[in-house]
Phi, psi and omega in degrees: 000317180296324178296323180292319178297316182296319178298318180294322180294322179294318177298321180295319181297317179296321179296320178297319180297316181292325178291323179292322181291337180275358177294131185300321182295326182281311187290344183276357181238143176283158176296320179256118182254125180248124179292136176281133179276122180293142175291136174263165173306326179293321177304314182292321178295319178297322179298318182283325187259346177239306188292312183291312182280333189237348189058037176255131179255133174252119175256117180243347173280147181293129176230121182299320182292338178272337184279158179265110183294351180283348183236160171284118187245149183225138178297153177280138174296137183303308182298323179291325177298320177300312181297315183294323178300319177294316184296314179299317180296311187285318187268340182244295184301311184282342172294318176290325173305312186293325185270318189248348182095150185297330180297322176298313182296316180298325184280319192251333185295145183304145185272000177207137168245136174241122182264136171232154184280332186244157172288166173261108185274128179267164181277004178259010178093357177257172176219152186272128178269333180179166178215164173242149182224120173062017181069014185235336184219153176239131173266119178249122190249171175070029183296331183290357174257004189302320182299335179284338189241351188289347181263008180230125179296317184296320181289317176304315181292315185297316186270337187226299194286323174301323178301317180295314178296323177299309183290328177293325176298321175300319181296317176297322180292328177289336179276311177226121184286152177275162183299142180295342180294339179301311186289344182280340185298314176232048189300329182269359186266355182280134191236013179058227187281002176278003186300333184266357184257157176294141003268006187286342180280003176224155176070013184293327178299314180297335180272354174102026179234135185285342175212166178293325181293333179299341179284352184297313180194168179292329177296317177291324179300315181296314181292324178292318179301312180296312187289322178293323184292316185278353180247011177229153183290157173304324180296316180294318178300318180294325177298319178294319181294324176299318178293325181291341178286341188078210180240169177300323179282336183221069184291146181234157183271007187304314181299312180304316181294313182294319181290330175294318176297315180298324176299320179290319177299315183299313180294321179300313181291324180290310188285328184263332186229004179058040181246126173270110187289341173289319176294319177299319176300315179301317182291315180300313182294321177298313183292322178295318180297326179290325176295310183295329177283359177079018180282346178248126180281101185284351182256357187279115176241026178284154180250121181291000000 
């Protein structure tokens, strides 16, 4: 008898549960509720200016899964993200449009940018300005310092824009590899992660590297050669080449090595992508100068 009563009570409990579950107020909500993120003016501007014409996504909100847990990471400031979105579009994306055509940009330019507010600081005293991943995305760091550097072409290039051209070069190299002869020019000069330490942090031009980081590996050397060339004036490049020559009393082979590498970079871009890097440099520098001169409204997120 007790077993029957207990069984009846269990059935009643199950019936109560099912009747409660059929209640409209309960069944209309998920157990896990995720708040919907409202679209900002920047979201709408990005859709019109990046997603629709290029199928490029810009992520400026902090996402843990996109961030590198090995570093202390900080979200990008919204206003700085607005400005950087304009700068990348005008000085990089549209520069390649102008030189190589929009079909090139649509095909090869990375399909995602992820913005972070802080640099990635390494334990060797250096810090990471940006990275590329899988030929599909570029991580652009240090956005929260943009207001300090946006009025100087050299600073914009050093902290942000050279990084984009550098990482884009990696993406192109992942699509079509560069000739193996490139790494033979200074094949014994690559020093891996010692590039930032003495004695490798000095005299790198005379040894045939356009930057100290170019000594890390031939892949970094190729990307550094390309990115330094298209973001600096002919006068600055020639000044570096003069330094790379050494002196009359102590001549060095650096100029010959760097110019041999540049010849390979120039041919690689011309033969594989129909890009004249001298023309690209002219376009990049013109567009950067217009940004610094205030001719581009970096805060405008209106949609025509």
